[in-house]
Steps between C-alpha positions, in 0.01 A plus 500: 500500500830323525527245773828380631508155670785359695529125527695377800747247379631205717872550554705187520812511718650157443845494607753375243693318772192302575471401138859382492443295815186338358672421177796342694267290721332358192829430313663324811175351624604590858460802715807411703709448182368819340598683823837350512566613135366856557637546857172487698388273777209257408284699740552825305438324164171358638406835629563673171308240296199546733527881467487451125206264507320740738560792269368310196211345687568147383720200591790452268668177647366189639717393799536160648769350732687363207451720201378838376303536179319771308132552504334582161511864594864470615604340172362786292653755742838319493508509119447872511731562784786343281426738230506802740836389645639421160390843377669655812825308414490602127464870605804462739684319221439784270624756745797291596590467136496863454699587815722182481440465892370187662465465868447213745648151519501242221539141648630235261577127541715319252703183478838538671738438221302690240452788733866530578611467131233687318293724731738627757763642260218701324340660807739799495369630173139453599542650847689799347203568274265467796678629812204519723402135449648252749569141386442190718660204305448160656701223342395156572472161315175424675179575337374808689144581572460826322186621675581359837859625497382861396702485167406738229674282237673157467748405220449134427673249274230225476190373317234724664207318637328745755210637317434758784813677401584702184826468311695671227766305312837677508730268317537138382699263713736256339668215683791304376696197600857608591830400654844627568782408259691334791210265557462417127873428474483257793163324402460568135217681312157339499392402149140423590236551768548131601866578584394730778434185704873443516587864608482686805206745486409776739127480602340799649335292763433134582183475267645724223358395164680648189243581233667520166410572140690354215490327156268246620259751680455546871651264752603477852769334720582489866861603541729313745810620664722515808399856597137607551422856623195739488726797446512618136812701590680183637416310183643781286828498699531122495435467118762768440748311735461191287288278726230406245251579234221743574189638344532875543319810362702724258433803729699309764785358282518733197827666600651172589418360159652809331823474708534128438471410883205292383413307176157409371436123517270330243408826330204337315321489845362783699281533805131523465400826318196534726691704749499880488628799699196678612389794727214388717268717700152462669273713276486646154235746591672646797858522393704775687687734278832403682449135400422596148813710465718230629349228281542727190865566607570122524320439170704757318817384674472130403330563167364225268851353477661527840850649531629175661420321166713730293 
């Protein structure tokens, strides 16, 4: 006699949106901040987290007035949620790659001068390839809070120290001492680092420290001059105008060196080689396809030897 047995299975109906909210609360450490990034009020975020915990029958987060932390169960759940969200993004990335369509908004922050010179001119080609994807480009010389500002991606020129963020190196950054021919004709060409003490230099701010590498190894000096500004674009214009010697990146002055508007000073010395142009984002495991596409676009565009070095 053949018996047929049916086993009733428990059906899980966890909302993917709840998982995204949970992951964002953990990554930001704040319900209000997570809500701001995702477009929800703190009350809605709290309600969705409670609904998720009730559905699972366990507490995921420990809440105090000052901080939010994961329980043991919450940590294990969070690790798996990141995998789920990453898998979903990979699936969308696969489809988007096949259809060449990408939707939504990509919010990017970048340094003012670099964004104007080397990001904005290349947006046309990227947006033509992805006409349904909107770009929100915020240019600022302040170090933006990526998570708090709701940015998908930051382009930075720095020595990266925030271990909570993930970065991908896009290109090396070279910085040279330079001056206009008119300045050098009037004040002479420095023959040694010590000669800079007798020249007008253009520091980026009051406490600017030029870190250089040369024949004797690494060294640093604090430049002095009659003009101090926190604007990199003002420094660029003033060094071209012949007001002094500046330490500038080749991405900023490459064309001026080629045209002869600027001349390299003390070519045996360059700025510290620890700087790099990097794409910075909050999570490696949960990287939206639109972010991956744009990073790949910039990496291909700049290449191992950036076009401004050629």
